[in-house]
C-alpha positions in Angstrom: 18.0 -9.2 27.7 16.0 -7.2 30.2 19.0 -5.2 31.4 19.1 -1.6 30.2 15.6 -1.9 28.7 17.1 -4.0 25.8 14.0 -6.2 25.4 11.7 -3.2 25.0 14.0 -1.5 22.6 14.3 -4.7 20.4 10.5 -5.1 20.4 10.1 -1.5 19.3 12.6 -1.9 16.5 10.8 -5.0 15.3 7.5 -3.2 15.5 8.8 -0.1 13.7 10.9 -1.7 11.0 9.3 -5.1 10.7 6.5 -4.2 8.2 9.1 -2.8 5.8 11.6 -5.6 6.4 9.1 -8.5 6.0 6.3 -6.8 4.0 3.1 -6.2 5.9 1.5 -9.7 5.4 4.7 -11.5 6.5 5.1 -9.2 9.5 1.5 -9.6 10.5 1.8 -13.4 10.3 5.0 -13.4 12.4 3.4 -11.2 15.1 0.2 -13.2 15.2 2.2 -16.5 15.6 4.4 -15.0 18.3 1.4 -13.6 20.2 -0.6 -16.8 19.9 2.5 -18.8 21.0 3.0 -16.7 24.1 -0.7 -16.8 25.0 -1.7 -18.6 28.2 -4.3 -20.4 26.0 -1.4 -22.0 24.1 -0.6 -24.5 26.9 0.5 -27.8 25.4 0.8 -26.5 21.8 -3.0 -26.1 21.5 -2.6 -23.0 19.2 1.0 -22.8 18.0 3.7 -25.4 18.5 7.3 -24.6 19.0 8.0 -26.0 15.5 5.4 -23.7 14.0 6.8 -20.7 15.8 10.4 -21.5 14.6 9.2 -22.1 11.0 7.7 -18.6 11.0 10.9 -17.1 12.6 13.1 -18.9 10.0 10.9 -17.8 7.2 10.9 -14.2 8.4 14.6 -14.2 9.0 15.2 -15.5 5.4 13.0 -12.7 3.9 14.1 -9.8 6.1 15.7 -7.0 4.1 16.6 -4.6 7.0 19.7 -5.4 9.0 18.3 -4.5 12.5 15.3 -6.7 12.0 17.4 -9.5 10.5 19.7 -9.4 13.6 16.8 -9.6 16.0 15.3 -12.5 14.2 18.7 -14.2 14.1 18.9 -13.9 17.9 15.3 -15.2 18.3 16.1 -18.3 16.2 18.6 -19.3 19.0 15.9 -19.5 21.7 14.2 -22.8 20.9 15.0 -24.3 24.3 13.5 -21.3 26.0 10.4 -21.6 23.9 10.0 -25.3 24.8 10.4 -24.4 28.5 7.7 -21.7 28.1 5.1 -24.4 27.2 
């Protein structure tokens, strides 16, 4: 995912198109959940559990109305094992 700068390009696509694809409140909720999950303060699910993260990812994927965002969210929905390893 980091080859050819793909991760950065996907993040920019999500940032640029996410508010339109998910409406601003839905996009802000998703970004907040993702940031809090990735935070070092989230050790041991203290802020956001893996299940909460994936509930938000699934909700955003179901509501997305822009193909590029929908595709990114679909790929992220397949990363539960990696998310569990992160914690």
